[in-house]
Rosetta silent file (secondary structure, phi, psi, omega in degrees, C-alpha in Angstrom):
SEQUENCE: XXXXXXXXXXXXXXXXXXXXXXXXXXXXXXXXXXXXXXXXXXXXXXXXXXXXXXXXXXXXXXXXXXXXXXXXXXXXXXXXXXXXXXXXXXXXXXXXXXXXXXXXXXXXXXXXXXXXXXXXXXXXXXXXXXXXXXXXXXXXXXXXXXXXXXXXXXXXXXXXXXXXXXXXXXXXXXXXXXXXXXXXXXXXXXXXXXXXXXXXXXXXXXXXXXXXXXXXXXXXXXXXXXXXXXXXXXXXXXXXXXXXXXXXXXXXXXXXXXXXXXXXXXXXXXXXXXXXXXXXXXXXXXXXXXXXXXX
SCORE:     score description
SCORE:     0.000 S_00000001
   1 L     0.000  -26.403  178.824   12.258  -15.963  -13.877 S_00000001
   2 H   -64.183  -37.700  179.322   10.233  -18.807  -12.367 S_00000001
   3 H   -66.348  -36.844  176.734   13.436  -20.519  -11.274 S_00000001
   4 H   -62.894  -44.616 -178.524   14.605  -17.302   -9.631 S_00000001
   5 H   -65.097  -37.959  177.138   11.309  -16.983   -7.781 S_00000001
   6 H   -64.511  -38.081  177.452   11.504  -20.580   -6.613 S_00000001
   7 H   -64.852  -39.105  176.560   15.025  -19.917   -5.341 S_00000001
   8 H   -59.849  -44.881 -179.703   13.763  -16.885   -3.444 S_00000001
   9 H   -61.312  -45.910 -178.341   11.077  -19.081   -1.887 S_00000001
  10 H   -64.138  -44.282 -178.685   13.567  -21.785   -0.929 S_00000001
  11 H   -70.114  -35.340  178.941   16.091  -19.357    0.510 S_00000001
  12 H   -65.388  -41.201 -179.270   13.404  -17.368    2.366 S_00000001
  13 H   -64.232  -34.144 -178.027   12.082  -20.527    3.960 S_00000001
  14 H   -89.203   -1.494 -177.230   15.582  -21.495    5.046 S_00000001
  15 L    65.203   33.085 -171.729   16.439  -18.003    6.262 S_00000001
  16 L  -116.685   32.493  175.883   19.376  -17.998    3.841 S_00000001
  17 L   -74.536  129.423 -176.352   18.947  -14.724    1.944 S_00000001
  18 E  -108.686  126.916 -179.456   22.397  -13.218    1.347 S_00000001
  19 E  -107.112  139.027  169.640   22.817   -9.465    1.061 S_00000001
  20 E  -133.135  161.421 -169.763   25.730   -7.597   -0.519 S_00000001
  21 L   -55.654  120.434  170.937   26.189   -3.860   -0.988 S_00000001
  22 L    82.243  -15.470  179.634   23.722   -2.380   -3.440 S_00000001
  23 E  -139.231  168.012  176.149   22.372   -5.634   -4.846 S_00000001
  24 E  -109.334  140.615  175.966   20.646   -8.786   -3.692 S_00000001
  25 E  -114.477  103.487  179.120   22.120  -12.245   -4.151 S_00000001
  26 E  -103.702  113.480  175.695   19.364  -14.857   -4.287 S_00000001
  27 L    53.128   39.801  177.495   20.698  -18.409   -4.613 S_00000001
  28 L    82.399    0.131  179.369   23.807  -17.203   -6.396 S_00000001
  29 E  -107.174  126.028 -178.318   21.874  -15.044   -8.879 S_00000001
  30 E   -84.608  129.855  176.638   22.446  -11.290   -8.760 S_00000001
  31 E  -130.166  163.682  179.220   19.357   -9.108   -9.129 S_00000001
  32 E   -61.948  143.945  179.546   18.727   -5.375   -8.832 S_00000001
  33 L   -53.221  145.482 -166.349   18.353   -4.146   -5.264 S_00000001
  34 E   -84.445  179.131  173.457   14.812   -4.561   -4.036 S_00000001
  35 E  -127.420  139.633  176.448   11.986   -2.279   -2.934 S_00000001
  36 L  -138.847  172.446  179.071   10.060   -2.458    0.355 S_00000001
  37 L   -81.370 -177.807 -179.378    7.609   -0.292    2.305 S_00000001
  38 L  -139.889   22.488  171.551    8.321    2.166    5.115 S_00000001
  39 L   -75.121  150.511 -179.122    5.419    1.906    7.563 S_00000001
  40 L   -62.705  144.959 -174.479    6.473    1.172   11.166 S_00000001
  41 E  -142.652  116.291 -177.077    6.792   -2.534   12.008 S_00000001
  42 L   -75.091  -12.205  173.259    7.245   -3.880   15.525 S_00000001
  43 L   -99.438   97.795 -171.861    8.677   -7.144   14.129 S_00000001
  44 L  -140.115  171.405 -175.524   12.066   -5.940   12.957 S_00000001
  45 L   -75.210  -16.322 -179.089   15.746   -6.881   12.875 S_00000001
  46 L   -90.145  -10.431  176.487   16.699   -4.496   15.671 S_00000001
  47 L    77.127   12.667  179.724   14.352   -6.105   18.181 S_00000001
  48 L   -96.316  144.676  172.549   12.713   -2.836   19.208 S_00000001
  49 L   -71.711  140.015  175.032    8.993   -2.330   19.620 S_00000001
  50 L  -118.975  140.678  179.231    7.549    0.218   17.200 S_00000001
  51 E  -125.765  173.348  179.655    4.396    2.234   17.810 S_00000001
  52 E  -149.202  177.162  179.916    2.351    4.737   15.861 S_00000001
  53 L    54.568   58.814  177.538   -0.356    7.365   16.267 S_00000001
  54 L    73.301   29.875  178.113    1.428    9.324   18.974 S_00000001
  55 L    62.085   23.692 -178.810    3.190    6.259   20.418 S_00000001
  56 L  -102.021  -15.638 -170.286   -0.143    4.941   21.686 S_00000001
  57 E  -127.418  128.939  174.519   -0.678    2.054   19.288 S_00000001
  58 E   -59.026  137.021 -178.070    1.525   -0.977   18.502 S_00000001
  59 L   -90.474   98.842 -179.198    2.651   -0.843   14.871 S_00000001
  60 E  -101.790   31.198  177.628    1.531   -4.151   13.348 S_00000001
  61 L   -82.795  125.058 -179.235    2.134   -3.120    9.759 S_00000001
  62 L   -76.648  101.737 -176.018    4.034   -5.881    7.897 S_00000001
  63 L  -118.450  -46.522  179.910    6.997   -4.018    6.419 S_00000001
  64 L   -72.934  129.631 -179.951   10.199   -5.958    7.178 S_00000001
  65 L   -77.302  -51.906 -177.075   10.582   -8.943    4.851 S_00000001
  66 L  -122.508   97.542 -178.885   13.141  -10.966    6.795 S_00000001
  67 L   -91.676    5.761  177.707   13.204  -10.165   10.503 S_00000001
  68 L    89.227  -10.652 -177.353   15.277  -13.251   11.287 S_00000001
  69 L   -86.764  -22.730 -174.515   12.461  -15.121   13.014 S_00000001
  70 L    74.545    8.923 -176.758   11.257  -17.071    9.983 S_00000001
  71 L  -105.632  146.301  174.659    7.692  -16.295   11.057 S_00000001
  72 L   -76.564  160.477    3.815    4.909  -14.670    9.091 S_00000001
  73 L   -84.627  161.257  178.934    3.734  -12.126    8.200 S_00000001
  74 E  -110.425  135.190  174.234    6.367  -10.918    5.731 S_00000001
  75 E   -65.177  147.832  179.118    6.566   -7.398    4.414 S_00000001
  76 L   -66.794  128.433  175.334    6.177   -7.153    0.630 S_00000001
  77 L  -121.460  138.991 -179.692    9.525   -7.193   -1.186 S_00000001
  78 E  -118.093  109.245 -170.349    9.917   -6.557   -4.919 S_00000001
  79 L   -69.136  -32.583 -176.313   13.134   -8.134   -6.195 S_00000001
  80 L  -134.568   70.221 -176.012   13.274   -6.304   -9.546 S_00000001
  81 L   -65.848  -21.017 -176.899   11.263   -3.056   -9.323 S_00000001
  82 L  -100.166   10.481 -177.103   12.969   -1.526  -12.366 S_00000001
  83 L   -90.801  -47.836 -174.390   12.449   -4.450  -14.723 S_00000001
  84 L  -111.014  -57.294 -177.376    8.713   -4.439  -15.604 S_00000001
  85 E  -166.872  154.844  174.676    6.846   -1.596  -13.850 S_00000001
  86 E  -148.674  173.552  179.022    6.737    0.445  -10.669 S_00000001
  87 E   -83.795  142.252  175.280    4.655    3.184   -9.058 S_00000001
  88 L    68.842 -166.606 -176.950    5.369    6.820   -9.859 S_00000001
  89 L   -87.841  -26.968 -171.270    8.383    8.149  -11.707 S_00000001
  90 L  -133.204  158.746  173.169   11.151    6.958   -9.395 S_00000001
  91 L  -137.469  136.964  166.938   12.186    4.104   -7.116 S_00000001
  92 L  -108.835  134.811 -173.339   14.913    3.987   -4.492 S_00000001
  93 L   -92.661  155.836  176.212   16.247    0.519   -3.817 S_00000001
  94 E  -152.201  156.092  175.550   17.071   -1.158   -0.535 S_00000001
  95 L   -75.847  -42.125 -176.885   18.166   -4.572    0.689 S_00000001
  96 L  -151.995  161.542 -176.234   15.691   -4.620    3.566 S_00000001
  97 L   -67.570  -31.759 -171.766   13.284   -2.151    5.173 S_00000001
  98 L  -122.927    7.061 -177.331   15.287   -1.708    8.382 S_00000001
  99 L  -161.948  166.212  177.071   18.867   -2.748    7.629 S_00000001
 100 L    79.855 -167.055 -178.245   21.525   -3.136    4.962 S_00000001
 101 L   -62.664  140.830  172.717   22.070   -1.060    1.840 S_00000001
 102 E  -145.740  130.807  179.861   19.576    1.700    1.025 S_00000001
 103 L   -66.193  -26.865  173.327   19.761    4.122   -1.876 S_00000001
 104 L   -74.773  166.818  178.294   18.175    6.767    0.370 S_00000001
 105 L   -62.944  -23.966 -177.874   20.296    8.396    3.097 S_00000001
 106 L  -133.577  161.373  170.793   18.539    6.214    5.705 S_00000001
 107 L   -62.944  157.403 -179.085   16.809    2.870    5.895 S_00000001
 108 L   -56.323  -42.424  173.440   13.059    2.993    5.295 S_00000001
 109 L  -132.437  145.745  173.812   12.481    2.413    8.991 S_00000001
 110 E  -131.231   95.113 -179.316   14.903    2.580   11.914 S_00000001
 111 L   -60.358  147.635    5.556   13.290    1.131   15.049 S_00000001
 112 L   -92.850   -5.806 -163.599   12.105    2.207   17.462 S_00000001
 113 L  -110.232  -25.850 -167.457   11.451    5.765   16.329 S_00000001
 114 E  -110.617  139.490  178.678   11.900    6.396   12.611 S_00000001
 115 L  -156.087 -177.394  175.980    9.738    5.429    9.667 S_00000001
 116 L    57.190   44.581 -173.577    8.247    6.850    6.453 S_00000001
 117 L  -118.972   20.094  169.850   11.736    7.557    5.056 S_00000001
 118 L   -82.980  112.808 -169.873   11.522    6.242    1.494 S_00000001
 119 L   -79.660   -6.178 -178.846   12.108    9.484   -0.394 S_00000001
 120 L  -117.303   33.482  169.500   10.671    8.314   -3.724 S_00000001
 121 L   -79.382   91.770 -171.786    7.150    7.349   -2.713 S_00000001
 122 L  -130.483   19.577 -175.325    5.645    9.345   -5.557 S_00000001
 123 L   -83.199  -31.465 -176.547    2.983    7.101   -7.063 S_00000001
 124 E   -88.921  130.098 -176.600   -0.158    8.485   -5.408 S_00000001
 125 L   -95.337  156.258  171.843   -1.398   11.803   -6.772 S_00000001
 126 L    60.246   46.418  174.361   -3.116   14.733   -5.062 S_00000001
 127 L   -79.321  145.011   -3.300   -2.076   14.010   -1.497 S_00000001
 128 L   -73.685  145.074 -175.380   -3.640   14.349    1.003 S_00000001
 129 L   -67.488  147.353  173.982   -6.413   12.294   -0.523 S_00000001
 130 E   -82.190  111.551 -175.779  -10.026   13.437   -0.430 S_00000001
 131 L  -140.627   76.727  179.659  -11.765   10.795    1.685 S_00000001
 132 L   -61.808  147.454 -178.970  -15.025   12.017    3.278 S_00000001
 133 L   -62.399  129.787  175.958  -16.344    9.939    6.152 S_00000001
 134 L    54.454   42.216  174.985  -18.712    7.157    5.070 S_00000001
 135 L  -132.078  150.621  172.101  -18.688    8.224    1.434 S_00000001
 136 E   -73.597  139.053  178.087  -17.542    6.475   -1.717 S_00000001
 137 E  -149.585  175.437  173.512  -14.380    7.954   -3.146 S_00000001
 138 L  -153.463  173.689  177.048  -11.428    7.065   -5.395 S_00000001
 139 L  -147.730  169.907 -179.364   -7.996    8.459   -6.187 S_00000001
 140 E  -109.256  148.109  177.221   -5.442    8.575   -8.986 S_00000001
 141 E  -144.825  164.588 -178.794   -1.981    7.058   -9.079 S_00000001
 142 E  -107.522  137.319  170.691    0.879    6.666  -11.553 S_00000001
 143 E  -120.986  126.901  179.700    2.261    3.438  -12.968 S_00000001
 144 E  -102.624  106.250 -179.336    5.551    3.580  -14.850 S_00000001
 145 E   -89.745  123.787 -179.745    5.734    0.698  -17.342 S_00000001
 146 L   -98.267  -46.360  178.783    9.281   -0.154  -18.401 S_00000001
 147 L  -126.236  106.380 -178.441    8.723   -3.444  -20.232 S_00000001
 148 L   -66.390  163.019  172.591    5.157   -4.001  -21.517 S_00000001
 149 L   112.855   -5.080  179.887    3.483   -7.376  -21.652 S_00000001
 150 L  -108.908  127.850  173.604    3.046   -8.347  -17.986 S_00000001
 151 L   -67.632  140.947 -175.465   -0.357   -8.282  -16.292 S_00000001
 152 E  -129.022  158.498 -179.532   -0.264   -6.253  -13.081 S_00000001
 153 E  -133.222  141.169  177.490   -2.387   -5.900   -9.963 S_00000001
 154 E  -119.446  131.789  176.180   -2.871   -2.972   -7.598 S_00000001
 155 E  -130.131  143.364 -176.639   -4.006   -3.337   -3.990 S_00000001
 156 E  -135.709  137.013  176.242   -4.559   -0.583   -1.436 S_00000001
 157 E  -126.281  143.840  172.623   -5.089   -0.669    2.318 S_00000001
 158 E  -127.345  136.826  175.340   -6.080    2.101    4.759 S_00000001
 159 L   -84.823   73.411 -173.178   -5.948    1.816    8.554 S_00000001
 160 L   -61.361  -39.195 -178.083   -9.412    3.334    8.872 S_00000001
 161 L   -91.158    5.870  172.484   -9.905    2.464   12.551 S_00000001
 162 L    54.944   43.942  179.210   -6.356    3.555   13.424 S_00000001
 163 L  -106.615    9.649  173.559   -5.500    0.392   15.352 S_00000001
 164 L    88.543   17.446  173.598   -2.074   -0.147   13.795 S_00000001
 165 L  -151.579  177.176  178.634   -2.870   -2.731   11.134 S_00000001
 166 L  -119.305   39.552 -171.320   -4.710   -3.193    7.826 S_00000001
 167 L  -101.657   -3.711 -161.317   -6.716   -6.248    8.868 S_00000001
 168 L  -103.758  156.293  170.475  -10.174   -4.923    9.581 S_00000001
 169 E  -150.257 -167.557 -176.440  -13.626   -4.736    8.071 S_00000001
 170 L   -69.668  -12.257  177.140  -17.165   -4.543    9.434 S_00000001
 171 L   -81.723  -47.746 -179.059  -16.831   -8.138   10.711 S_00000001
 172 L   -77.165  -25.854  178.879  -13.702   -7.617   12.824 S_00000001
 173 L  -137.731   99.612 -176.594  -14.769   -4.100   13.835 S_00000001
 174 H   -58.615  -20.081  178.418  -18.556   -3.471   13.894 S_00000001
 175 H   -66.840  -19.730 -179.925  -17.911    0.277   13.930 S_00000001
 176 H   -79.869    9.078  171.009  -16.841    0.018   10.285 S_00000001
 177 L  -125.642  104.702 -171.131  -20.499   -0.520    9.383 S_00000001
 178 L  -125.862  156.467 -175.987  -22.347    2.678   10.212 S_00000001
 179 H   -61.697  -36.258 -178.260  -25.790    4.129    9.562 S_00000001
 180 H   -69.785  -11.470  174.447  -24.395    7.135    7.728 S_00000001
 181 H   -91.658   12.817 -177.846  -22.905    4.724    5.187 S_00000001
 182 L    56.190   32.702  179.477  -26.433    3.564    4.329 S_00000001
 183 L    80.042    1.362 -178.733  -25.457    0.174    5.682 S_00000001
 184 L   -71.275  135.149  178.571  -22.556   -0.160    3.252 S_00000001
 185 L   -73.757  152.684  176.267  -19.645   -2.191    4.675 S_00000001
 186 L  -117.257  133.910  175.466  -16.199   -0.682    5.045 S_00000001
 187 E  -128.558  142.009  178.626  -13.036   -2.719    4.572 S_00000001
 188 L   -72.764  -18.868  169.790   -9.445   -1.634    5.121 S_00000001
 189 E   -83.862   79.791 -166.123   -8.539   -3.598    1.981 S_00000001
 190 E   -74.335  -42.914  178.546  -10.017   -0.751   -0.018 S_00000001
 191 E  -113.712  118.776 -169.936   -8.784   -1.549   -3.540 S_00000001
 192 E  -114.252  103.516  174.366   -8.809   -5.263   -4.244 S_00000001
 193 E    52.649   51.448  171.897   -6.734   -6.625   -7.122 S_00000001
 194 E   -62.319  122.718 -171.053   -7.365   -3.848   -9.635 S_00000001
 195 E   -91.883  123.737  178.473   -6.284   -5.539  -12.867 S_00000001
 196 E  -114.431  127.248 -178.122   -3.962   -3.610  -15.205 S_00000001
 197 L  -148.077  159.703  178.591   -3.266   -5.028  -18.660 S_00000001
 198 L    56.504   34.280  176.798   -2.147   -3.942  -22.127 S_00000001
 199 L   -85.064  131.369  177.317   -0.289   -0.917  -20.751 S_00000001
 200 L   -77.762  169.225  177.853    2.277    0.550  -23.128 S_00000001
 201 L   -64.776  141.575  178.693    5.714    1.683  -22.015 S_00000001
 202 E   118.944 -174.857 -178.179    5.733    4.971  -20.097 S_00000001
 203 E   -82.731  138.297  177.735    3.753    6.708  -17.360 S_00000001
 204 E  -129.203  130.332  173.720    0.061    5.983  -16.947 S_00000001
 205 E   -93.207  123.024 -173.059   -2.400    7.881  -14.742 S_00000001
 206 E  -127.615  141.111  176.193   -4.937    5.426  -13.362 S_00000001
 207 E  -100.729  139.433  176.489   -8.021    5.854  -11.176 S_00000001
 208 L   -75.643  159.206  166.104   -8.945    3.301   -8.537 S_00000001
 209 L   -62.112  161.443  178.295  -12.413    1.787   -8.319 S_00000001
 210 L   -68.851  146.624  176.817  -14.652    3.484   -5.791 S_00000001
 211 E  -145.231  157.884 -179.966  -14.350    2.471   -2.144 S_00000001
 212 E   -88.924  129.061  177.002  -15.965    3.495    1.133 S_00000001
 213 L  -103.487  161.115 -173.786  -13.816    5.529    3.533 S_00000001
 214 L  -150.493  137.454  177.421  -14.302    5.793    7.286 S_00000001
 215 L  -144.974  155.349  177.744  -13.044    8.036   10.071 S_00000001
 216 L  -127.299  134.474  176.936  -13.922    8.568   13.715 S_00000001
 217 L   -64.945  -15.028  179.712  -13.656   11.845   15.635 S_00000001
 218 L   -88.800   -5.744 -178.813  -12.468    9.763   18.584 S_00000001
 219 L  -106.656  164.890  174.704   -9.471    8.422   16.636 S_00000001
 220 L   -57.255  148.717 -177.488   -6.275   10.156   15.438 S_00000001
 221 L   -71.153  -39.667 -177.800   -6.835   12.258   12.325 S_00000001
 222 E   -78.699  159.332  175.949   -3.906   10.813   10.371 S_00000001
 223 E  -146.176  165.774  175.501   -3.772    7.251    9.073 S_00000001
 224 E   -99.815  137.870  179.107   -1.415    4.817    7.358 S_00000001
 225 E  -127.271  144.155  172.144   -2.002    3.750    3.761 S_00000001
 226 E  -128.963  135.167  171.651   -0.252    1.112    1.644 S_00000001
 227 E  -124.336  129.091 -178.401   -0.403    0.706   -2.137 S_00000001
 228 E  -124.300  128.247  171.653    1.218   -2.318   -3.770 S_00000001
 229 E  -106.417  128.113 -177.218    1.806   -2.933   -7.481 S_00000001
 230 E  -150.541  170.257 -178.161    2.722   -6.541   -8.277 S_00000001
 231 L   -90.595    0.199  178.588    2.668   -9.206  -10.948 S_00000001
 232 L  -137.807  151.813 -179.440    0.289  -11.457   -9.041 S_00000001
 233 L   -68.606  156.168  177.008   -3.040  -10.885   -7.280 S_00000001
 234 L   -87.125  122.773 -178.531   -3.172  -10.518   -3.515 S_00000001
 235 L  -123.438   28.092 -179.371   -4.803  -13.565   -1.964 S_00000001
 236 L   118.426   -6.065  177.966   -4.001  -12.962    1.693 S_00000001
 237 L    57.555 -125.362  178.317   -0.265  -12.418    1.479 S_00000001
 238 L  -120.920   33.763  170.322    1.333  -14.113    4.455 S_00000001
 239 L   106.996    5.247  178.245   -1.495  -13.673    6.911 S_00000001
 240 L  -146.339  148.538  177.731   -1.926   -9.929    7.453 S_00000001
 241 L   -57.153  130.487  179.905   -3.407   -7.046    5.524 S_00000001
 242 L    84.441   -3.087 -179.598   -0.742   -5.433    3.348 S_00000001
 243 E   -78.022  167.026  177.467    1.695   -8.321    3.740 S_00000001
 244 E  -108.605  170.896  178.696    3.534   -9.984    0.893 S_00000001
 245 L   -72.752  163.551 -179.694    3.878  -13.640   -0.102 S_00000001
 246 L   -54.650  -40.994 -177.018    6.511  -15.934    1.350 S_00000001
 247 L   -83.908   -6.708 -173.722    8.563  -15.803   -1.851 S_00000001
 248 L    76.214  175.840  174.356    8.181  -12.060   -2.303 S_00000001
 249 E  -100.062  152.917  172.436    7.266  -10.397   -5.586 S_00000001
 250 L   -81.758  -42.982 -170.315    9.536  -10.212   -8.594 S_00000001
 251 L  -123.028  175.651  175.491    8.233   -6.908   -9.960 S_00000001
 252 L    91.067 -159.059 -175.229    6.378   -3.771   -8.915 S_00000001
 253 E  -163.155  151.881  171.391    6.681   -1.574   -5.855 S_00000001
 254 E  -118.696  131.566  176.399    5.115   -0.901   -2.461 S_00000001
 255 E  -125.288  137.716  177.073    4.597    2.637   -1.186 S_00000001
 256 E  -115.843  143.617 -178.543    3.355    3.659    2.263 S_00000001
 257 E  -133.763  139.948  174.176    1.835    7.020    3.162 S_00000001
 258 E  -120.556  115.221 -173.718    1.022    8.677    6.481 S_00000001
 259 E  -157.163  164.326  174.168   -1.393   11.572    6.079 S_00000001
 260 E   -99.920  114.418 -177.111   -4.551   13.243    7.325 S_00000001
 261 L   -62.160  145.956  172.927   -7.340   12.726    4.780 S_00000001
 262 E   -81.275  116.058 -178.490   -9.199   15.715    3.416 S_00000001
 263 L  -104.547    3.364 -172.721  -12.813   15.194    4.470 S_00000001
 264 L   -90.472  -51.434 -174.074  -14.230   18.506    3.288 S_00000001
 265 L   -72.360  133.593  178.725  -14.206   18.503   -0.508 S_00000001
 266 L  -118.340   13.241 -177.397  -16.839   16.322   -2.177 S_00000001
 267 L   -61.676  -36.248 -176.785  -16.133   17.239   -5.814 S_00000001
 268 L   -97.918   19.891 -177.841  -14.501   13.850   -6.483 S_00000001
 269 L   -78.036  144.539  175.657  -17.069   11.826   -4.543 S_00000001
 270 L   -82.150   78.522 -173.580  -18.731    8.774   -6.077 S_00000001
 271 L   -67.814  -25.193 -179.254  -22.233   10.169   -5.544 S_00000001
 272 L   -90.326   -3.660  176.720  -23.929    7.466   -7.601 S_00000001
 273 L    55.864   38.324  179.537  -22.232    4.658   -5.632 S_00000001
 274 L  -106.803    8.381  175.700  -21.336    2.742   -8.811 S_00000001
 275 L    90.852   -2.806  177.862  -17.628    2.322   -8.042 S_00000001
 276 L  -137.584  153.223  173.575  -16.330    5.043  -10.398 S_00000001
 277 L  -104.461  113.084 -172.903  -16.166    8.829  -10.360 S_00000001
 278 L  -148.130 -164.072 -176.432  -17.428   10.022  -13.739 S_00000001
 279 H   -58.177  -35.035 -178.124  -19.850   12.298  -15.603 S_00000001
 280 H   -66.741  -29.226  175.064  -22.861   10.802  -13.829 S_00000001
 281 H   -70.840  -33.836  175.373  -21.434   11.937  -10.493 S_00000001
 282 H   -62.812  -43.356  177.828  -21.167   15.453  -11.920 S_00000001
 283 H   -61.599  -43.972  178.942  -24.852   15.317  -12.834 S_00000001
 284 H   -62.815  -37.577  178.702  -25.698   14.060   -9.346 S_00000001
 285 H   -66.254  -39.816  178.632  -23.630   16.874   -7.846 S_00000001
 286 H   -64.052  -42.226  177.975  -25.475   19.455   -9.966 S_00000001
 287 H   -62.947  -42.505  178.336  -28.832   18.070   -8.854 S_00000001
 288 H   -62.472  -42.770 -179.969  -27.684   18.162   -5.233 S_00000001
 289 H   -63.701  -44.464 -179.302  -26.471   21.748   -5.624 S_00000001
 290 H   -63.540  -35.899 -178.226  -29.741   22.881   -7.224 S_00000001
 291 H   -72.674  -39.185 -171.805  -31.732   21.203   -4.449 S_00000001
 292 H  -100.771  -23.122 -171.477  -29.718   22.543   -1.523 S_00000001
 293 H  -113.675  -13.127 -176.503  -28.165   25.791   -2.693 S_00000001
 294 L  -105.050   81.922 -178.276  -30.658   27.385   -5.091 S_00000001
 295 L   -74.482    0.000    0.000  -33.320   28.873   -2.815 S_00000001
């Protein structure tokens, strides 16, 4: 598989990826059709600008892998999503995010207007997610292991400041560090290289580590989220939050979601701020209830 990945890297660098109906041909080797995301991407093969959040914001989400320019960032592509593991129960394959063969009725995105059209984004549970403003939270997702024995990594990004990318934290946007967060920093790279190992074949329900969420009443209510499962850790991708490496991934899957977070319910909140939602948070919730509700 290392030789295949090197061939992908060489062909990607040369802009020589060859597509044929239903499968990908990398350097003369046939592999199962790939998986990509479906968030809007203004760098695409059709040459159209894409926007989001009511057509007010340029869509700088890296989704298209090969836009023909040879320039980074590259959208994450998973060459063999059905070989080792993927998110959720199902995957629909495609050659590219915005062109070529797609197992769904439409490409994942069709610039300038259409996006979010991968019909088997089913890995994240309990949507819309409970994400109170400036509170620690976590969520559950499914990983479907087909062939055990490969270490996996999960990364998640949220466009908390609704500016059309997943690049920000309290350094790039000072608003993402607020008093109501008790000074805790907020980063759009919310889940960072969660390490999955020794998973048996079959479906696994997994909880993310705790992360701080952030919303502004002055921004659109909905946001874009990306979750990526891959065989290697994310170390910056190809220069943008949520992007993939130059060579792409061999395994895993990327799913994108556009939703309005539930900010009301606090039952699943990480009240103890220890990075997990567990029994101790239940105790903290009971103490809070007795203090505030039992007059």
